Structure formats: C-alpha cells, structure tokens
C-alpha positions, 0 to 999 in steps of 0.5 A: 846940262850934263847928266850925272853919269857924264859928270861923274865920269868927267870928275874921274877923268879929271882926277886921273889926269891930275894924277898923271900930271903929278898933282897927286903922287902915289900913296898920297891922300886925296881930299875927302869926298865932301871937299871934292864935292865942294871943289867940283860943285856936285853932290857927294854921291856923284864924287863917290861914283867917280872914286868908285870908277877909279877904284875899279881900275886900281887907280886909287884905293878907299879905306873904311874911313873913306880916305882916298889914296893914289895907287898908280900913275900908270893905271891913271894914264891907262884910264885916261887913254881908254876913255879918250878912245871911247869918247872919240868913238862916241863922237864918230858915232854921233857924226855918222848919225848926223850925216845919215839924218842929213842924207835922209833929209836930202834924199826925201827932198830930192824924191819930192822934187823929182816926183813933182817934175814927173807929175807936172811934166806936161807943164814943163814942155817948154823947158826942154831939155829939162822936160822928163820923158818916158821910154818904155823898155820892150820885152825883147830889149837887150838891156833887160836884166842889166843894171843901170851901170851895165847898160851905160845909158849916159855914155851911149846916149847922154841921157840922165835917168831920173826915175823908173816907172814900173807899173804903178810904182815909181823908183825915184833916182835909181842907183847904178845897181837898179835892174831893168825889167820888161815894160819898165818905163825909164824916165830920162831928161835931155834935149830932143836929140838925146831922147831920140838916141835913148829910144833907139838904144832901148828899142822903143818909141818915146812915151810923153 
C-alpha cells in the first residue's frame, strides 16, 4: 500500500498532468476537495495536501471558499517534469542499493568459499590444478612494495592469486591495488609447472 505522502504526490501529479492535457483549462474551477477525494478514493486531507503542493508551485489557487482554480498550464508542465526527474533519480538510487546489496552477498559467498578452500586444502590435494598453494615472499623479493597489478603475476607465471596470508590475517580475493609486504604468503592456484614458476618468480620455496 502506498504511503499517504506518496499518494498525495501521485494525486498532485495526476491533476497537473490533466491540466497539461487540456482536461482543465486556465481559470477553470476544479471540483471541490470532497468530490476529488471521492474520485481518487482517498481522504479529504490527502486531497488537501495534493492541492497545497500544486498551490505552492502556482499551478492552482485556492479561494477562502476552498474553490480550486487552475492558474497555469506552463507551471503544471514544469511540475510534472520536475517530479518525473525526481522519480527517475530515486529509481536509480534504488537500483544502486539493490546492486550493492547483491554485490555484498556475492562477495560474502566468495569469501566463504575461498576460506573453505584454504582451510581444507589438505583434502583437495588430489584435485590439482585447483589445490591452493602458498608461496612466501622473502624480505629481499623484488615484488615487495608493489601491487598485484604491478607485479603482473598471472602474465609472468599463469598463477591466479586467490588470497594473501599476512600473519594471522587472510585477505580473500585481494584486488589489483593490494600491496605485497615482506613475509606475505601469496595463495595461488595452478598446475605444478605454474606453481614452480611462481615460486621462482617470487624467489621462495613453495609452502604447502
């Protein structure tokens, strides 16, 4: 069910659009609030709010006798276009929120899966080339201080980085801007030849 706020705005938009369409002419009297309330199946208070919104924008005027008179077709058009733009922006915001929520859910699922792979790597030894292997980065390694993107590990070795183990922390699915620090353990997947290339490139033995 629409809220009262959404409803009175919808009624105001409908009345403005009817003015633009020529259903109501300038200086023409629009039906009283009670009749409009019956037409839109809402309370008179909701109609009053809708008319007040149009009055502020000089689309209509309201006499002391509560007669509603059309003032301007141009203002009615501007009112409609303004709220169309507002609704469009609101819709985009809602789409962004939905996509962000979906992304967070996917990221969480990915992190859980990769964590399971790392934690249960001993059980996956027979699944080579998908068995994750850790390669420790020596303190003298040439890749220290560089990002994942800068070292171009995949281009040099064909290995895919799935995580970085830093002390007791695990960075799951590190992005291209993640920097390599001394004694980091890069968790990669690939066949035996790729893993050997990776260890040689980093300058370290493979830690299984």
